C-alpha positions as CSV (number, residue, x, y, z in Angstrom):
1,M,-0.1,-0.2,-0.1
2,K,2.8,2.4,0.7
3,R,4.3,1.7,-2.7
4,I,0.9,2.9,-4.2
5,Y,1.0,6.0,-2.2
6,C,4.6,6.8,-3.1
7,L,3.9,6.1,-6.8
8,A,0.9,8.6,-6.7
9,A,2.8,11.2,-4.8
10,L,5.6,11.0,-7.5
11,A,3.0,11.3,-10.3
12,V,1.5,14.3,-8.8
13,L,5.0,16.1,-8.2
14,F,6.0,15.1,-11.6
15,A,2.8,16.6,-13.1
16,S,3.2,19.8,-11.1
17,T,6.8,20.3,-12.0
18,S,7.0,19.4,-15.6
19,A,8.0,22.6,-17.7
20,A,4.7,22.1,-20.2
21,P,2.0,20.1,-18.5
22,A,-0.4,18.5,-21.0
23,I,-3.7,20.4,-21.4
24,D,-5.8,17.2,-20.6
25,V,-4.3,17.0,-17.2
26,A,-5.5,19.3,-14.6
27,P,-2.8,21.6,-13.3
28,A,-2.2,21.9,-9.5
29,G,-4.7,23.9,-7.9
30,A,-7.7,23.4,-10.5
31,A,-9.5,21.3,-8.0
32,A,-9.9,24.5,-5.8
33,C,-12.2,26.0,-8.5
34,S,-14.2,22.8,-9.0
35,G,-16.0,23.3,-5.7
36,C,-17.9,26.4,-7.0
37,H,-17.4,25.9,-10.6
38,P,-18.3,22.5,-11.5
39,M,-17.5,21.0,-14.9
40,S,-20.8,19.5,-15.6
41,R,-23.8,21.4,-16.8
42,A,-25.9,19.0,-14.9
43,V,-24.9,20.7,-11.8
44,E,-26.9,23.9,-10.9
45,T,-24.7,26.6,-9.6
46,P,-25.0,30.4,-9.5
47,F,-21.1,30.7,-10.3
48,T,-19.7,31.4,-13.7
49,R,-18.7,28.2,-15.6
50,L,-15.1,28.1,-16.4
51,T,-15.1,25.3,-19.1
52,G,-14.7,26.6,-22.5
53,R,-14.1,30.1,-21.5
54,N,-11.4,32.5,-22.8
55,P,-8.4,31.9,-20.6
56,A,-7.5,35.6,-20.7
57,D,-11.0,36.4,-19.2
58,I,-10.1,33.9,-16.4
59,V,-6.8,35.3,-15.6
60,T,-8.1,38.9,-15.6
61,A,-11.1,38.0,-13.3
62,T,-8.8,36.0,-10.9
63,Q,-6.2,38.9,-10.9
64,E,-8.8,41.3,-10.0
65,F,-10.2,39.2,-7.2
66,R,-6.7,38.9,-6.0
67,T,-6.0,42.7,-5.9
68,G,-9.4,43.5,-4.6
69,Q,-10.5,45.3,-7.8
70,R,-13.3,42.8,-8.0
71,P,-15.7,42.4,-5.0
72,A,-15.7,38.8,-3.5
73,T,-16.3,36.8,-0.3
74,V,-14.1,33.8,-1.0
75,M,-12.4,34.3,-4.4
76,G,-10.0,37.0,-3.3
77,R,-8.6,34.8,-0.5
78,L,-8.3,31.9,-2.9
79,A,-6.8,33.9,-5.7
80,K,-3.9,35.0,-3.4
81,G,-2.9,31.5,-3.1
82,F,-1.8,31.3,-6.7
83,T,1.0,32.7,-8.7
84,D,0.4,34.3,-12.0
85,D,1.9,31.3,-13.7
86,E,-0.6,28.9,-11.7
87,I,-3.4,31.2,-12.7
88,K,-2.5,31.0,-16.2
89,A,-2.1,27.3,-16.4
90,I,-5.5,26.8,-14.5
91,A,-7.2,29.2,-16.9
92,A,-5.7,27.4,-20.1
93,W,-6.8,24.1,-18.8
94,Y,-10.4,25.1,-18.1
95,A,-10.6,26.9,-21.5
96,A,-9.6,23.5,-23.1
97,Q,-12.2,21.7,-21.5
98,K,-15.4,20.7,-23.4
99,E,-18.8,21.4,-21.7
């Protein structure tokens, strides 16, 4: 069982540190978004869907939440936890997802 955990940890580490992660693999941090921004249209949500959106729009909105330019309750705190590169990777991944 320990071997499985070690292999899983190495896979996560490798995926999060590779120079150009595959667009079909969710980048580190993308799971934080799915709590409020579900991938499936079958899920009712008052939040903007991120799948298929323009990545520049996602980056801009996230940066505005981070700086306080855009009012938020939770997003401002979440956005502060990501670097610009992480935000861009998450935005590119969500943009590439099919609805």
